[in-house]
N, C-alpha and C positions, 0 to 999 in steps of 0.2 A: 504494500500500500504506500502511496505517496505521502510525504511529510505534510502534516496539517498545521496551518497557522491558526491558533486558537485564541479566542477572547473568552475569559471567564467572568461572567456577570455574577457578583457575589463571591469573590475569591476567598474572603476571610471567614466565610461560614463553614458549616460542617460539610456540605456538598462540595464547596470549593476546595476545602482541604483534602477531601478524598480524591477529587479530580487531579490535584497536584501530585498526590501520592501515586496514582496510576501513571501519570506522565513521567514521574521520577523513575519508574520501573522501565519506561520505554522512551528514553530521550531521543533516540534516533528517528522516532515516528512523529513526534509532536514538538512544535515550537510555541511557547507561551508568548503571544504577541501583545496581548492587552489584558489587564486585570482591573476589576473595579471593586470598591468597597464603600461602605457608608462613612465610617469615621475611625476605623481601627488602624492607626498609623503604624504601630509597632508590628502588627502582622503583615501589613503591606510592605514595610521595609524588609522584613525577612523574605518575603516572596520576591521582591526586586533583586536582592543580593544573590539569591539562589538561581532564579530563572531568567533574569535580565529582560523583562518585557520592554517593548519600545514605548508603550503607552500605559499610564496609570491614571485612574479616575477615582476621585474621592467625592462623594455627594456633598459632604460637609465642607464648606469653604475653609473653615479654620483648620480642619485636618489636612486639606490640600496645601495650605500655606505652610503648615508644619513639615509636610513631606518635602516641599520645595527647598526648605532650609537644609534638609539632611541629604538631598540627592542633587548631584550636579545637573542643572537644567539642560546642559549641552548633550547629555547622554540619553535623556528620556523626555517624553512629553507628559506633563502632568496637568490634567484637566479637573474641573470641579463643577458640581451642580447636576441636577437630574437630567438636564438636556444633554450633558456629555455622555451619559449612559446610552442614549439613543444614537448619538453620533458614532461612538465606538462600536456599537453592536452592528451598525450598518456599513462600517468602513470597508471600502473595496479590497483592502489588503488582507482582510479576515475571511477565511472560508468556513470556519466552524465556530459556533457560539454555544458555550455551556450556559444555559439560562437557569441560574441558581439563586437569584434574589428571592427572598421569602416575602410572600404577601402580594398585595395589589401593586406595590411599588415596582414589581417586576413586569407588569403588563406592557407598558409602552416600549421599553427597550427590547423585550422579547418579540413583540409584534414588529418592531423595526427590523430585527434580524430576519424574521419571516418574510416581510415585504421586500427585503433585499435579496431574497432567494438563497439564504445561507443554509448550511447543514446545521440544524438547531437541535441540540440535546436538551430536551425539555424536562427540567426539574422543578420549574415554577408552575405548580398545578393551578394557581390562581388565575393565570392568563386565560386558561380555558373556562374556568368557573365563571369568570367575569365577562368573557366575550364570546365564548362558544362558537356559534356558527360564523360570526364575522372573522374570527381567528382562523378557522379551518378554511373558509373561502379565500382568505388572503394567502394561505399556504398553497392552495391549489392554483391560484392565479400566478404566483411568482415562481412556482416550481421548487419551493423550499423543501428540503428533506427533514421531516420531523422524526426524531427518535426518542421514545419515552424513557426517562431515567428513573422515575419512581420505581422502587423494587417490584411493586405489584403490576404496574403497567408494562414494565420491561419484561416481567415474567409472561404476561399475556402475549405480548409482542413475539417473544421467542417461541411460544406454543402455537402461533397462528401460521397458516400457509403463506408462502411468499407473495401470492397475489393480493392478500389482505395487507401484508406489511407494506406493500408498495402503493396502497390506496387508502391510507389512513384518512379518516374523516368522511369518506364516501364509499367505503367498501360495502359489499353485500355479504353479511355473515352467513345467512342461510344458504346462499348459492355456493359458498365455500365449504358447506357441510357442517357449519358450527351450530350447535344447539344452544349453548349459553356460555357466558363468561362468569367465572366465579372468583371474586375478589376475596382474599383472605386477610384477616386482621388479628393481631395478638389479643386484643381486648384491653391492652394497657395495664398499668399498675393496680387498678381498682377492680379488676375482673371478678374478684371474690370478696371484695369489701362489702359488708352489710349495707343495704341501700340507705338506712337511717344515718350511716356515718359518712356518706359521701359529702354532705354539705360542710363537714369539718376538715376536709382534706386541704393541706397547705400547698403552696407552689412547689416547695422542695419535694414533697411526696408525689405530686403530679408529674414532676420532671424526672423522676427516678424510673425510667422505663426498664422493664425486666430484660429486654433483648437488644434494643437498638440504642446507639449513641447518637443523639440528635440535638439540635438547638432547642432553647427553652420554649419558643412558641410552638414548634411542631410537636414537642413532647407533651405539652398541655393538650394540643389537638388530638394526640393519640390517646390520652387519658379520657377525654370526652368521646372519643371516636368520631369527632368532627373531621379529623384527618381522613378517615375512611369514607365519610360522607362526601368530602371534596374529591377524593379519588373516584368515587362512584360517578360523580358528575363529569369528571375528566374522562373517565372510561367511556361514558355515553358519547362524548364528542369524538374522541380518538378512534373508537371502533364502530361508530355509527350504529349503536344498539337500540333496540326497542326495549320497553320496560321488562318484558318477559325474558329477555336475553341477558339480563344482568342481575347477579346475586351477590350477597355478602355472607360469609361464614366466619366464625371465630376459629382461629387455629393458634393456640397459645404458644406453641414451640417456635413459630416463625421460621420453619424449615421449608415448607411449601409456600412460595411467595404469591402464587395465584395459579388458576387452572383454567383450561378451556375444554368444554364438553362438546363432543361431536355427535352428529345424528346416528352414526353407526355404533354408538355405545362406548366409544373410546373417550378417555379423559386424559389429556396431557397436562402434566404439572411441571413447573420449573422449580427446582430445589437448590438450596445452597445455604451457606452460613449467613447470618444476619449482618452483612457488611456491604455498605453501599459501593465499595470499590468494584464489586462484581458487575452490577448493571452499568456502572459508569464505563468500565473497560469494554463491555459489550457495545455500548453506544459509540464510544470513541473509535472502535476498530471495525464496526459493522460494515460488511457482512463477514469479516474475518474474526479471528479470536487472538487475543494477546494476553500476556501475563498481567494479572491484577494484583498479585501478591497474596491473594486469599487462598487458603488451603481448601481443597475439595472436601466434601462431607465424608466423614467416616461413619458408615451406616451402623457399625457395631457400637458406636458411642451415642448415636442419636436417641435411642430409646423409643418410646411410643409416640405416635402422632395422634392428636385428638382434635375433634371438631365439634362445634356447637352453634346454635343460633344466637344472634345478638339481641339481647333483651331490650325492648324499647324503653322500659322503665329505667334501666341502668344507663342506657345510651340514647337519651332523647335527641341529642345533637345529630346523631347518625340518622335517626328516623326523620327528623326535620329536613336534613339535606337530601335524603332520598325523595321526599315529597316535593321539595323545591325543584329538583332536577327536571320534573315533568310539568311544573307549573308555568315555566317560561323564564327567559333570560333575566327579567327584572328580579325574580325570586332568588336565583343563585347569586347574582351580583349583590343584592341586598344582604343575603345571608353571609357571604364572605366578608363584607364590610363590617357587619355587626359583630361577627366572630372576632375579627382582628381587634376591634375596640374592647370587646369583653375580655379577651385573653390578656390584653395589655393591662386592663384594670385588675384582673385576678392576680397577675404576676406582681403588680404593685400593691397587692393586699388591700385593695379598695372594695372588692366584692368577693363573695364566696365561690367555691367551685361550682356548685349547682346553679348559681346565678348566671353562669355563662349561657346555659340553655335558655333561661328566661329572657335574657337580653336579645338573643338571636330570634326567638319565637315572637317576641313583642315587636321587634323591628320589622320582620317579614310581614306580620299582620298589618302593621301600620302602612308599610309601603304598598301593600296590595290596593289600598284605597286611593292612592295618588298617582300611580304609574300606569301608563297605557303601553302594552307590549308593542303595539303598532308603531310607536314612536322610537323604539330602540333599534334604529337602523344605522347607527354610527358609533364610533368610539367616544366622541364627545358626549353623546346622549347617555352611554353607559357610565361614563365617568361622573355625569351629573347624578345618576341614580346612586352610584357609590358614595358620593359626597353627602347626599341627602340621608342615606342610610346610616352613615357614620355619625352625622349630627343627631339623628334620632336616638341611636344607641347611646351616645354620649349623654344626651339629655335624660334618657331613662335611668342610666346609672347614677347620674348626679342627683336627680330629684326623687326617684322612687326607691333607690337602693341605699345610696350613701347617706342621704339626709332623712331617709325613713319616711 
């Protein structure tokens, strides 16, 4: 395979770090041409000194200024601001973009990479949750190659026939012999916690995932299983599913990352250790295989594999996300916005764990009365919905929860 020039959006986060770890194992195949971060100057300096990217982007202007003081400006271009994310993602010199910015902030730069026809490694699920059909239509127009990085979507991708892999967003699953797609989820750290004790759980407890090492926001989403709900929405768009073709099951061991069931009775499962380097390496090298540094499974050590249904009482965020998926774009955009506000408030210890679901449900219900789906035919329109939902969620937290 030819050497790829890569831009990593969100280079200092957990996915960014795993991407760099895979590149470190395969330096002859990849050149880190550009990296972006929000404000982590120390981590960005370490990346610069090891990988020598030509362009560094810090969203925070003060962080960018600090970086300029510590790096010779003649050796590298240092940009700042959210607009610079879009600029670097679409730069002609870049052919592969790892879209790893967490949350809605990743939508516009990821979309810019898609519109520029790049090879896009999609780790930012919110881009599809927020813009769905518009995002997939943009990829089809530009000829961008989408490769799903999330372990579940990457597992599904690997289990699908080539014709589906090459037609993400507009494939015909039934014609390809697919019966249904089965998303697996561990159930998070509170899978066996008594329901009455959920409201007492702390941010530290919610972030202590039993299997995966993730950032704090995604860890909380895993604890509520909102993460699985967002993945459900993303899978709907990536694989062009109907409601009856998409299921979620609990699989506490996180060995089977997802499955595809076929009409002939076959079920294909992608298995591996819970390490994001595996799907990242697959996307970086697709359709070939490279060293990810992750050891293969030892089936004699795995033990038993178990499965269960996801209880709606324990995981109301998952249930809400699955319902929003089929209500319309306004619903999933509103849900994502409300969840980001709620999780931030929970991590700041301003609301309780079970309040996250209350904030999300209340916001979606409120937005249903003010948004017309027919008007959501552009990214600015969707960003307006996002803004309104964030404002409603913030107000609900402030006046109904914090002030009592």
